[in-house]
Structure formats: structure tokens, C-alpha cells
LUMFI-945515 format. One record per residue: residue in one letter; x, y, z of N, C-alpha, C in turn. Coordinates in nm, 2 decimals, padded with zeros to 4 digits. Atoms other than C-alpha are relative to their C-alpha. Layout:
@aa:A; n_u:X; n_v:Y; n_w:Z; ca_u:X; ca_v:Y; ca_w:Z; c_u:X; c_v:Y; c_w:Z .
...
//
This chain:
@aa:M; n_u:-00.08; n_v:-00.14; n_w:00.03; ca_u:-01.80; ca_v:-01.11; ca_w:-01.61; c_u:-00.10; c_v:00.06; c_w:-00.12 .
@aa:I; n_u:00.03; n_v:-00.08; n_w:00.08; ca_u:-01.95; ca_v:-00.84; ca_w:-01.84; c_u:00.13; c_v:00.04; c_w:-00.09 .
@aa:I; n_u:-00.12; n_v:-00.04; n_w:00.10; ca_u:-01.76; ca_v:-00.79; ca_w:-02.15; c_u:-00.05; c_v:00.09; c_w:-00.08 .
@aa:K; n_u:00.07; n_v:-00.12; n_w:00.09; ca_u:-02.04; ca_v:-00.58; ca_w:-02.35; c_u:00.05; c_v:00.14; c_w:00.10 .
@aa:G; n_u:-00.01; n_v:-00.10; n_w:-00.08; ca_u:-01.90; ca_v:-00.23; ca_w:-02.28; c_u:00.12; c_v:00.04; c_w:00.02 .
@aa:A; n_u:-00.15; n_v:00.00; n_w:-00.10; ca_u:-01.53; ca_v:-00.32; ca_w:-02.12; c_u:00.04; c_v:00.02; c_w:-00.07 .
@aa:V; n_u:-00.16; n_v:-00.04; n_w:00.08; ca_u:-01.21; ca_v:-00.20; ca_w:-02.15; c_u:00.09; c_v:-00.13; c_w:00.06 .
@aa:A; n_u:-00.08; n_v:00.13; n_w:-00.06; ca_u:-00.96; ca_v:-00.48; ca_w:-02.14; c_u:00.11; c_v:00.03; c_w:-00.06 .
@aa:M; n_u:-00.14; n_v:00.00; n_w:00.07; ca_u:-00.61; ca_v:-00.55; ca_w:-02.16; c_u:00.05; c_v:-00.17; c_w:00.01 .
@aa:V; n_u:-00.09; n_v:00.18; n_w:00.07; ca_u:-00.41; ca_v:-00.87; ca_w:-02.30; c_u:00.15; c_v:00.02; c_w:00.02 .
@aa:T; n_u:-00.15; n_v:00.02; n_w:00.04; ca_u:-00.03; ca_v:-00.89; ca_w:-02.27; c_u:00.00; c_v:-00.09; c_w:-00.06 .
@aa:G; n_u:-00.02; n_v:00.10; n_w:00.13; ca_u:00.12; ca_v:-01.09; ca_w:-02.50; c_u:-00.13; c_v:00.01; c_w:-00.09 .
@aa:G; n_u:00.12; n_v:-00.01; n_w:00.09; ca_u:-00.17; ca_v:-00.97; ca_w:-02.73; c_u:00.03; c_v:00.03; c_w:-00.14 .
@aa:A; n_u:-00.07; n_v:-00.03; n_w:00.11; ca_u:00.03; ca_v:-00.94; ca_w:-03.04; c_u:-00.03; c_v:-00.15; c_w:-00.06 .
@aa:R; n_u:00.03; n_v:00.19; n_w:00.10; ca_u:-00.03; ca_v:-01.31; ca_w:-03.18; c_u:-00.04; c_v:-00.12; c_w:00.09 .
@aa:G; n_u:00.05; n_v:00.13; n_w:-00.11; ca_u:-00.12; ca_v:-01.63; ca_w:-03.03; c_u:-00.15; c_v:00.02; c_w:00.08 .
@aa:I; n_u:00.12; n_v:-00.02; n_w:-00.12; ca_u:-00.37; ca_v:-01.70; ca_w:-02.74; c_u:-00.06; c_v:00.19; c_w:00.03 .
@aa:G; n_u:00.04; n_v:-00.11; n_w:00.01; ca_u:-00.36; ca_v:-01.33; ca_w:-02.72; c_u:-00.08; c_v:00.07; c_w:-00.02 .
@aa:Y; n_u:00.08; n_v:-00.04; n_w:00.12; ca_u:-00.46; ca_v:-01.23; ca_w:-03.01; c_u:-00.13; c_v:-00.02; c_w:-00.01 .
@aa:A; n_u:00.12; n_v:00.09; n_w:-00.04; ca_u:-00.76; ca_v:-01.50; ca_w:-02.98; c_u:-00.06; c_v:00.08; c_w:00.09 .
@aa:F; n_u:00.07; n_v:-00.06; n_w:-00.11; ca_u:-00.86; ca_v:-01.31; ca_w:-02.64; c_u:-00.02; c_v:00.15; c_w:-00.10 .
@aa:C; n_u:00.03; n_v:-00.06; n_w:00.03; ca_u:-00.83; ca_v:-01.04; ca_w:-02.80; c_u:-00.11; c_v:00.09; c_w:-00.10 .
@aa:E; n_u:00.09; n_v:00.02; n_w:00.12; ca_u:-01.06; ca_v:-01.11; ca_w:-03.12; c_u:-00.14; c_v:-00.06; c_w:00.11 .
@aa:E; n_u:00.17; n_v:00.05; n_w:-00.08; ca_u:-01.33; ca_v:-01.28; ca_w:-02.87; c_u:-00.01; c_v:00.12; c_w:00.10 .
@aa:L; n_u:00.09; n_v:-00.11; n_w:-00.08; ca_u:-01.35; ca_v:-00.97; ca_w:-02.66; c_u:-00.05; c_v:00.07; c_w:-00.05 .
@aa:L; n_u:00.08; n_v:-00.07; n_w:00.05; ca_u:-01.43; ca_v:-00.76; ca_w:-02.91; c_u:-00.15; c_v:-00.07; c_w:-00.10 .
@aa:K; n_u:00.10; n_v:00.07; n_w:00.03; ca_u:-01.65; ca_v:-01.01; ca_w:-03.08; c_u:-00.11; c_v:00.03; c_w:00.10 .
@aa:Q; n_u:00.13; n_v:00.03; n_w:-00.17; ca_u:-01.83; ca_v:-01.03; ca_w:-02.73; c_u:-00.06; c_v:00.16; c_w:00.01 .
@aa:G; n_u:00.03; n_v:-00.11; n_w:-00.04; ca_u:-01.89; ca_v:-00.67; ca_w:-02.75; c_u:00.09; c_v:00.12; c_w:00.16 .
@aa:A; n_u:-00.02; n_v:-00.09; n_w:-00.09; ca_u:-01.58; ca_v:-00.48; ca_w:-02.53; c_u:00.00; c_v:00.11; c_w:-00.08 .
@aa:K; n_u:-00.01; n_v:-00.16; n_w:00.05; ca_u:-01.54; ca_v:-00.12; ca_w:-02.60; c_u:00.11; c_v:00.00; c_w:-00.09 .
@aa:V; n_u:-00.15; n_v:00.06; n_w:00.02; ca_u:-01.15; ca_v:-00.18; ca_w:-02.63; c_u:00.09; c_v:-00.05; c_w:00.06 .
@aa:V; n_u:-00.09; n_v:00.06; n_w:-00.05; ca_u:-00.90; ca_v:-00.38; ca_w:-02.61; c_u:00.14; c_v:00.07; c_w:-00.02 .
@aa:V; n_u:-00.12; n_v:-00.01; n_w:00.06; ca_u:-00.52; ca_v:-00.30; ca_w:-02.55; c_u:00.04; c_v:-00.09; c_w:-00.01 .
@aa:L; n_u:-00.05; n_v:00.11; n_w:00.00; ca_u:-00.30; ca_v:-00.52; ca_w:-02.65; c_u:00.17; c_v:00.05; c_w:00.04 .
@aa:I; n_u:-00.08; n_v:-00.03; n_w:-00.09; ca_u:00.01; ca_v:-00.51; ca_w:-02.44; c_u:00.15; c_v:-00.12; c_w:-00.07 .
@aa:D; n_u:-00.09; n_v:00.11; n_w:00.07; ca_u:00.34; ca_v:-00.68; ca_w:-02.59; c_u:00.18; c_v:00.09; c_w:-00.07 .
@aa:V; n_u:-00.12; n_v:-00.03; n_w:00.07; ca_u:00.73; ca_v:-00.65; ca_w:-02.68; c_u:00.01; c_v:00.01; c_w:-00.13 .
@aa:L; n_u:00.01; n_v:00.03; n_w:00.14; ca_u:00.67; ca_v:-00.75; ca_w:-03.05; c_u:-00.08; c_v:00.14; c_w:-00.03 .
@aa:T; n_u:00.07; n_v:-00.10; n_w:00.06; ca_u:00.63; ca_v:-00.37; ca_w:-03.18; c_u:-00.04; c_v:-00.02; c_w:-00.12 .
@aa:K; n_u:00.04; n_v:00.02; n_w:00.08; ca_u:00.55; ca_v:-00.45; ca_w:-03.54; c_u:-00.09; c_v:-00.15; c_w:00.00 .
@aa:E; n_u:00.09; n_v:00.11; n_w:-00.04; ca_u:00.36; ca_v:-00.76; ca_w:-03.46; c_u:-00.10; c_v:00.06; c_w:00.07 .
@aa:G; n_u:00.09; n_v:-00.09; n_w:-00.04; ca_u:00.14; ca_v:-00.53; ca_w:-03.22; c_u:-00.08; c_v:00.11; c_w:-00.07 .
@aa:T; n_u:00.04; n_v:-00.10; n_w:00.06; ca_u:00.09; ca_v:-00.27; ca_w:-03.43; c_u:-00.03; c_v:-00.06; c_w:-00.17 .
@aa:D; n_u:00.10; n_v:00.07; n_w:00.11; ca_u:-00.04; ca_v:-00.50; ca_w:-03.75; c_u:-00.11; c_v:-00.04; c_w:00.08 .
@aa:A; n_u:00.11; n_v:00.06; n_w:-00.06; ca_u:-00.25; ca_v:-00.68; ca_w:-03.48; c_u:-00.08; c_v:00.11; c_w:00.03 .
@aa:Q; n_u:00.12; n_v:-00.10; n_w:-00.03; ca_u:-00.42; ca_v:-00.32; ca_w:-03.37; c_u:-00.07; c_v:00.04; c_w:-00.12 .
@aa:A; n_u:00.04; n_v:-00.06; n_w:00.13; ca_u:-00.42; ca_v:-00.25; ca_w:-03.76; c_u:-00.11; c_v:-00.12; c_w:-00.05 .
@aa:A; n_u:00.08; n_v:00.13; n_w:00.06; ca_u:-00.59; ca_v:-00.60; ca_w:-03.81; c_u:-00.14; c_v:00.05; c_w:00.10 .
@aa:L; n_u:00.13; n_v:00.00; n_w:-00.07; ca_u:-00.85; ca_v:-00.56; ca_w:-03.53; c_u:-00.09; c_v:00.09; c_w:-00.02 .
@aa:Q; n_u:00.09; n_v:-00.15; n_w:00.03; ca_u:-00.94; ca_v:-00.17; ca_w:-03.57; c_u:-00.05; c_v:-00.05; c_w:-00.15 .
@aa:A; n_u:00.08; n_v:-00.01; n_w:00.11; ca_u:-00.98; ca_v:-00.27; ca_w:-03.94; c_u:-00.16; c_v:-00.12; c_w:-00.02 .
@aa:E; n_u:00.14; n_v:00.05; n_w:-00.02; ca_u:-01.27; ca_v:-00.55; ca_w:-03.86; c_u:-00.09; c_v:00.07; c_w:00.12 .
@aa:Y; n_u:00.11; n_v:-00.03; n_w:-00.04; ca_u:-01.42; ca_v:-00.41; ca_w:-03.56; c_u:00.00; c_v:00.14; c_w:00.05 .
@aa:G; n_u:-00.06; n_v:-00.13; n_w:00.02; ca_u:-01.34; ca_v:-00.04; ca_w:-03.61; c_u:00.08; c_v:00.11; c_w:00.09 .
@aa:P; n_u:-00.11; n_v:-00.06; n_w:-00.04; ca_u:-01.14; ca_v:00.25; ca_w:-03.54; c_u:-00.01; c_v:00.03; c_w:00.15 .
@aa:G; n_u:-00.03; n_v:-00.02; n_w:-00.15; ca_u:-01.01; ca_v:00.27; ca_w:-03.14; c_u:-00.07; c_v:-00.13; c_w:00.04 .
@aa:S; n_u:00.04; n_v:00.13; n_w:-00.06; ca_u:-01.14; ca_v:-00.10; ca_w:-03.08; c_u:00.11; c_v:-00.02; c_w:00.05 .
@aa:A; n_u:-00.10; n_v:00.04; n_w:-00.06; ca_u:-00.82; ca_v:-00.18; ca_w:-03.04; c_u:00.16; c_v:00.08; c_w:-00.01 .
@aa:V; n_u:-00.13; n_v:-00.09; n_w:-00.04; ca_u:-00.46; ca_v:00.00; ca_w:-02.91; c_u:00.10; c_v:-00.10; c_w:00.02 .
@aa:F; n_u:-00.12; n_v:00.09; n_w:-00.10; ca_u:-00.11; ca_v:-00.13; ca_w:-02.85; c_u:00.06; c_v:00.07; c_w:00.01 .
@aa:I; n_u:-00.10; n_v:-00.04; n_w:-00.08; ca_u:00.13; ca_v:-00.04; ca_w:-02.62; c_u:00.13; c_v:-00.05; c_w:00.05 .
@aa:E; n_u:-00.10; n_v:00.05; n_w:-00.04; ca_u:00.45; ca_v:-00.16; ca_w:-02.63; c_u:00.01; c_v:-00.02; c_w:00.14 .
@aa:C; n_u:00.06; n_v:00.04; n_w:-00.15; ca_u:00.48; ca_v:-00.30; ca_w:-02.29; c_u:00.13; c_v:-00.12; c_w:00.04 .
@aa:D; n_u:-00.11; n_v:00.12; n_w:00.03; ca_u:00.80; ca_v:-00.54; ca_w:-02.17; c_u:-00.02; c_v:-00.02; c_w:00.21 .
@aa:V; n_u:-00.03; n_v:00.04; n_w:-00.11; ca_u:00.64; ca_v:-00.77; ca_w:-01.83; c_u:00.04; c_v:-00.03; c_w:00.07 .
@aa:T; n_u:-00.09; n_v:00.00; n_w:-00.08; ca_u:00.92; ca_v:-00.79; ca_w:-01.72; c_u:00.03; c_v:00.12; c_w:00.12 .
@aa:N; n_u:-00.01; n_v:-00.11; n_w:-00.03; ca_u:00.95; ca_v:-00.44; ca_w:-01.58; c_u:-00.15; c_v:00.03; c_w:00.05 .
@aa:N; n_u:00.10; n_v:-00.09; n_w:-00.11; ca_u:00.73; ca_v:-00.32; ca_w:-01.29; c_u:-00.05; c_v:00.11; c_w:-00.03 .
@aa:E; n_u:00.10; n_v:-00.12; n_w:00.04; ca_u:00.68; ca_v:00.02; ca_w:-01.38; c_u:-00.01; c_v:-00.01; c_w:-00.17 .
@aa:D; n_u:00.07; n_v:00.03; n_w:00.12; ca_u:00.67; ca_v:-00.05; ca_w:-01.73; c_u:-00.18; c_v:-00.06; c_w:-00.05 .
@aa:L; n_u:00.11; n_v:00.10; n_w:-00.01; ca_u:00.40; ca_v:-00.29; ca_w:-01.69; c_u:-00.10; c_v:00.17; c_w:00.08 .
@aa:K; n_u:00.05; n_v:-00.08; n_w:-00.10; ca_u:00.25; ca_v:-00.02; ca_w:-01.41; c_u:-00.05; c_v:00.13; c_w:-00.11 .
@aa:S; n_u:00.06; n_v:-00.08; n_w:00.07; ca_u:00.26; ca_v:00.27; ca_w:-01.66; c_u:-00.09; c_v:00.00; c_w:-00.14 .
@aa:A; n_u:00.07; n_v:00.02; n_w:00.12; ca_u:00.08; ca_v:00.08; ca_w:-01.94; c_u:-00.11; c_v:-00.06; c_w:00.04 .
@aa:M; n_u:00.14; n_v:00.00; n_w:-00.04; ca_u:-00.22; ca_v:00.02; ca_w:-01.72; c_u:-00.04; c_v:00.14; c_w:00.06 .
@aa:N; n_u:00.08; n_v:-00.07; n_w:-00.03; ca_u:-00.21; ca_v:00.36; ca_w:-01.59; c_u:-00.08; c_v:00.09; c_w:-00.11 .
@aa:T; n_u:00.01; n_v:-00.03; n_w:00.12; ca_u:-00.20; ca_v:00.48; ca_w:-01.92; c_u:-00.15; c_v:-00.03; c_w:-00.05 .
@aa:V; n_u:00.15; n_v:00.05; n_w:00.02; ca_u:-00.54; ca_v:00.27; ca_w:-02.01; c_u:-00.09; c_v:00.08; c_w:00.09 .
@aa:I; n_u:00.13; n_v:-00.10; n_w:-00.07; ca_u:-00.73; ca_v:00.42; ca_w:-01.71; c_u:00.04; c_v:00.12; c_w:00.00 .
@aa:K; n_u:-00.03; n_v:-00.14; n_w:00.03; ca_u:-00.59; ca_v:00.73; ca_w:-01.79; c_u:-00.08; c_v:00.07; c_w:-00.12 .
@aa:E; n_u:00.08; n_v:-00.05; n_w:00.09; ca_u:-00.74; ca_v:00.74; ca_w:-02.12; c_u:-00.09; c_v:-00.08; c_w:-00.04 .
@aa:H; n_u:00.18; n_v:00.13; n_w:00.02; ca_u:-01.07; ca_v:00.46; ca_w:-02.13; c_u:-00.06; c_v:00.06; c_w:00.12 .
@aa:G; n_u:00.05; n_v:-00.03; n_w:-00.16; ca_u:-01.13; ca_v:00.59; ca_w:-01.73; c_u:00.01; c_v:-00.12; c_w:00.08 .
@aa:K; n_u:-00.04; n_v:00.13; n_w:-00.12; ca_u:-01.11; ca_v:00.23; ca_w:-01.63; c_u:00.07; c_v:-00.10; c_w:-00.06 .
@aa:L; n_u:-00.04; n_v:00.12; n_w:-00.01; ca_u:-00.99; ca_v:-00.12; ca_w:-01.65; c_u:-00.09; c_v:-00.07; c_w:00.03 .
@aa:D; n_u:00.14; n_v:00.10; n_w:-00.04; ca_u:-01.26; ca_v:-00.38; ca_w:-01.67; c_u:00.09; c_v:-00.17; c_w:00.03 .
@aa:I; n_u:-00.02; n_v:00.06; n_w:00.01; ca_u:-01.09; ca_v:-00.66; ca_w:-01.76; c_u:00.19; c_v:-00.05; c_w:-00.08 .
@aa:L; n_u:-00.15; n_v:00.06; n_w:-00.01; ca_u:-00.68; ca_v:-00.83; ca_w:-01.72; c_u:00.05; c_v:-00.10; c_w:-00.04 .
@aa:C; n_u:-00.06; n_v:00.10; n_w:00.04; ca_u:-00.57; ca_v:-01.09; ca_w:-01.89; c_u:00.18; c_v:-00.02; c_w:-00.01 .
@aa:N; n_u:-00.17; n_v:00.00; n_w:-00.02; ca_u:-00.21; ca_v:-01.16; ca_w:-01.80; c_u:-00.01; c_v:-00.18; c_w:-00.04 .
@aa:N; n_u:00.00; n_v:00.11; n_w:00.08; ca_u:-00.13; ca_v:-01.41; ca_w:-02.08; c_u:00.13; c_v:00.02; c_w:-00.05 .
@aa:A; n_u:-00.13; n_v:00.00; n_w:00.05; ca_u:00.25; ca_v:-01.33; ca_w:-02.20; c_u:00.06; c_v:-00.09; c_w:00.06 .
@aa:G; n_u:-00.09; n_v:00.14; n_w:00.03; ca_u:00.46; ca_v:-01.63; ca_w:-02.24; c_u:00.09; c_v:-00.04; c_w:-00.12 .
@aa:V; n_u:-00.05; n_v:00.07; n_w:00.08; ca_u:00.69; ca_v:-01.76; ca_w:-02.38; c_u:00.10; c_v:-00.14; c_w:-00.01 .
@aa:A; n_u:-00.03; n_v:00.12; n_w:-00.04; ca_u:00.85; ca_v:-02.09; ca_w:-02.47; c_u:00.14; c_v:-00.09; c_w:-00.04 .
@aa:E; n_u:-00.14; n_v:00.04; n_w:00.09; ca_u:01.16; ca_v:-02.29; ca_w:-02.57; c_u:00.10; c_v:00.12; c_w:00.02 .
@aa:Q; n_u:-00.07; n_v:-00.13; n_w:-00.02; ca_u:01.34; ca_v:-01.98; ca_w:-02.46; c_u:00.17; c_v:-00.09; c_w:00.09 .
@aa:P; n_u:-00.07; n_v:00.09; n_w:-00.05; ca_u:01.70; ca_v:-02.12; ca_w:-02.38; c_u:00.05; c_v:00.06; c_w:00.17 .
@aa:D; n_u:-00.03; n_v:-00.05; n_w:-00.15; ca_u:01.75; ca_v:-01.88; ca_w:-02.08; c_u:-00.12; c_v:-00.02; c_w:00.12 .
@aa:L; n_u:00.11; n_v:00.04; n_w:-00.09; ca_u:01.59; ca_v:-02.03; ca_w:-01.80; c_u:-00.07; c_v:00.11; c_w:00.11 .
@aa:E; n_u:00.05; n_v:-00.13; n_w:-00.16; ca_u:01.57; ca_v:-01.66; ca_w:-01.53; c_u:-00.10; c_v:00.04; c_w:-00.12 .
@aa:K; n_u:00.11; n_v:-00.05; n_w:00.09; ca_u:01.38; ca_v:-01.51; ca_w:-01.85; c_u:-00.10; c_v:-00.03; c_w:00.00 .
@aa:T; n_u:00.08; n_v:00.06; n_w:00.07; ca_u:01.18; ca_v:-01.75; ca_w:-01.93; c_u:-00.11; c_v:00.00; c_w:00.16 .
@aa:L; n_u:00.10; n_v:-00.03; n_w:-00.14; ca_u:01.04; ca_v:-01.76; ca_w:-01.55; c_u:-00.07; c_v:00.12; c_w:00.02 .
@aa:N; n_u:00.08; n_v:-00.13; n_w:-00.01; ca_u:01.04; ca_v:-01.38; ca_w:-01.53; c_u:-00.10; c_v:00.05; c_w:-00.10 .
@aa:I; n_u:00.15; n_v:-00.02; n_w:00.06; ca_u:00.81; ca_v:-01.37; ca_w:-01.83; c_u:-00.15; c_v:-00.07; c_w:00.07 .
@aa:N; n_u:00.11; n_v:00.12; n_w:00.00; ca_u:00.58; ca_v:-01.67; ca_w:-01.75; c_u:-00.04; c_v:00.00; c_w:00.12 .
@aa:L; n_u:00.05; n_v:00.01; n_w:-00.15; ca_u:00.55; ca_v:-01.67; ca_w:-01.36; c_u:00.03; c_v:00.17; c_w:00.00 .
@aa:G; n_u:-00.01; n_v:-00.14; n_w:-00.09; ca_u:00.69; ca_v:-01.30; ca_w:-01.27; c_u:-00.09; c_v:00.10; c_w:-00.08 .
@aa:G; n_u:00.10; n_v:-00.06; n_w:00.08; ca_u:00.49; ca_v:-01.16; ca_w:-01.54; c_u:-00.14; c_v:00.05; c_w:00.05 .
@aa:V; n_u:00.18; n_v:00.07; n_w:-00.04; ca_u:00.15; ca_v:-01.32; ca_w:-01.42; c_u:-00.01; c_v:00.08; c_w:00.15 .
@aa:I; n_u:00.02; n_v:-00.10; n_w:-00.12; ca_u:00.24; ca_v:-01.19; ca_w:-01.10; c_u:00.02; c_v:00.10; c_w:00.05 .
@aa:R; n_u:-00.03; n_v:-00.16; n_w:-00.07; ca_u:00.35; ca_v:-00.86; ca_w:-01.12; c_u:-00.13; c_v:00.05; c_w:-00.07 .
@aa:G; n_u:00.13; n_v:-00.08; n_w:00.05; ca_u:00.02; ca_v:-00.81; ca_w:-01.34; c_u:-00.12; c_v:00.01; c_w:00.07 .
@aa:T; n_u:00.10; n_v:00.03; n_w:-00.14; ca_u:-00.20; ca_v:-00.97; ca_w:-01.06; c_u:00.00; c_v:00.10; c_w:00.07 .
@aa:K; n_u:00.03; n_v:-00.14; n_w:-00.11; ca_u:-00.07; ca_v:-00.71; ca_w:-00.82; c_u:-00.02; c_v:00.12; c_w:-00.03 .
@aa:L; n_u:00.05; n_v:-00.12; n_w:00.01; ca_u:-00.09; ca_v:-00.44; ca_w:-01.00; c_u:-00.12; c_v:00.02; c_w:-00.07 .
@aa:G; n_u:00.14; n_v:-00.01; n_w:-00.01; ca_u:-00.41; ca_v:-00.50; ca_w:-01.09; c_u:-00.10; c_v:-00.01; c_w:00.12 .
@aa:L; n_u:00.02; n_v:-00.04; n_w:-00.12; ca_u:-00.53; ca_v:-00.55; ca_w:-00.77; c_u:00.00; c_v:00.12; c_w:00.05 .
@aa:E; n_u:-00.06; n_v:-00.11; n_w:00.01; ca_u:-00.38; ca_v:-00.25; ca_w:-00.72; c_u:-00.08; c_v:00.13; c_w:-00.06 .
@aa:L; n_u:00.09; n_v:-00.13; n_w:00.05; ca_u:-00.52; ca_v:-00.04; ca_w:-00.96; c_u:-00.17; c_v:00.03; c_w:-00.06 .
@aa:M; n_u:00.13; n_v:00.05; n_w:00.06; ca_u:-00.83; ca_v:-00.18; ca_w:-01.10; c_u:-00.08; c_v:00.01; c_w:00.13 .
@aa:S; n_u:00.08; n_v:-00.05; n_w:-00.08; ca_u:-01.12; ca_v:-00.03; ca_w:-00.86; c_u:-00.10; c_v:-00.19; c_w:-00.02 .
@aa:S; n_u:00.08; n_v:00.21; n_w:-00.01; ca_u:-01.34; ca_v:-00.40; ca_w:-00.99; c_u:00.07; c_v:00.00; c_w:-00.10 .
@aa:G; n_u:-00.04; n_v:00.04; n_w:00.12; ca_u:-01.32; ca_v:-00.59; ca_w:-01.25; c_u:00.06; c_v:-00.18; c_w:-00.03 .
@aa:V; n_u:-00.06; n_v:00.11; n_w:00.06; ca_u:-01.17; ca_v:-00.93; ca_w:-01.42; c_u:00.14; c_v:-00.01; c_w:00.05 .
@aa:I; n_u:-00.21; n_v:00.01; n_w:00.01; ca_u:-00.78; ca_v:-01.06; ca_w:-01.37; c_u:-00.04; c_v:-00.14; c_w:-00.09 .
@aa:I; n_u:00.02; n_v:00.18; n_w:00.06; ca_u:-00.79; ca_v:-01.41; ca_w:-01.59; c_u:00.20; c_v:00.01; c_w:-00.01 .
@aa:N; n_u:-00.11; n_v:00.05; n_w:00.01; ca_u:-00.43; ca_v:-01.55; ca_w:-01.55; c_u:00.04; c_v:-00.16; c_w:-00.14 .
@aa:T; n_u:00.03; n_v:00.14; n_w:00.08; ca_u:-00.39; ca_v:-01.79; ca_w:-01.88; c_u:00.16; c_v:-00.07; c_w:-00.03 .
@aa:S; n_u:-00.11; n_v:00.06; n_w:00.04; ca_u:-00.12; ca_v:-02.04; ca_w:-01.97; c_u:-00.02; c_v:-00.14; c_w:-00.15 .
@aa:S; n_u:-00.01; n_v:00.09; n_w:00.15; ca_u:-00.06; ca_v:-02.27; ca_w:-02.30; c_u:00.03; c_v:-00.14; c_w:00.05 .
@aa:V; n_u:-00.03; n_v:00.19; n_w:-00.03; ca_u:00.00; ca_v:-02.68; ca_w:-02.27; c_u:00.16; c_v:00.00; c_w:-00.01 .
@aa:A; n_u:-00.16; n_v:00.02; n_w:-00.04; ca_u:00.37; ca_v:-02.55; ca_w:-02.29; c_u:00.00; c_v:00.01; c_w:00.11 .
@aa:G; n_u:-00.11; n_v:00.05; n_w:-00.18; ca_u:00.39; ca_v:-02.48; ca_w:-01.95; c_u:-00.06; c_v:-00.10; c_w:00.05 .
@aa:I; n_u:00.00; n_v:00.11; n_w:-00.07; ca_u:00.25; ca_v:-02.79; ca_w:-01.86; c_u:00.16; c_v:-00.13; c_w:-00.02 .
@aa:I; n_u:-00.14; n_v:00.04; n_w:00.01; ca_u:00.52; ca_v:-02.94; ca_w:-02.05; c_u:00.15; c_v:00.06; c_w:00.04 .
//
């Protein structure tokens, strides 16, 4: 996988594993990382922190709910329209200890399925990475 100069999108990128992915992609030379998350304050804070470290335009935050197919498709189309391509898609959004089982499955499983399907549909080439945390095993 070629990271240098890549345009990457990370769902759940505002904190935790997703934020670490964004940081590492930029360290390895990605042109821009797009953080996708429902957490608006955390997303804008993460964008600011990454831009402070890696420069203006290196990180972009888009508020998006991975349980909503149209929302996710719109976010991907925005990335492609504004950056000309999408090289790396990391389906990372997930929750743990959510009391609502349906919502948990819709985020943790449905988000990955939706992201992968849309990535295959909208990306002309590139890499799709699906992640899980140890909480997924528990």
C-alpha cells in the first residue's frame, strides 16, 4: 500500500484507534486524512490538532453517521470531489458497552459493511481497511 501522497478517510477518526490511524497516515506521508465521525466537538478538535502538527489542509473533519447510508455516501463523494480521489478507506467506527444491541450492531457491523460496499462502488482503486478493537472479541 502506498501512503505517500494518498488521500485517506477514517471513520471514527475523532478519537481512539481512528485518531491513531489518522496520525500514522500523516506521519507516513499521506496528503490528507479525512476524519469521519458523529462526535462534532471531538472531530473539530482532532482536525485542529492534526493540522497544528502536520500543516493546514492535512486533516479535514466531516460529521457523518456510518449508520446512515446516504450520509456515508455523501461524505465519500465529498472527499472524491474535493481531493480528486480516495486512496485509503479505513472502516474503523465502533462503539463498546452500548446498551442498545441494535444500535451497536448497526454501527460496528453495519458501518463496516456499508463503508466497504460504498468504497468498492466509489473508489476507482485503492485500499479498504476494516478494523476491530479487542472489545469486538469480548
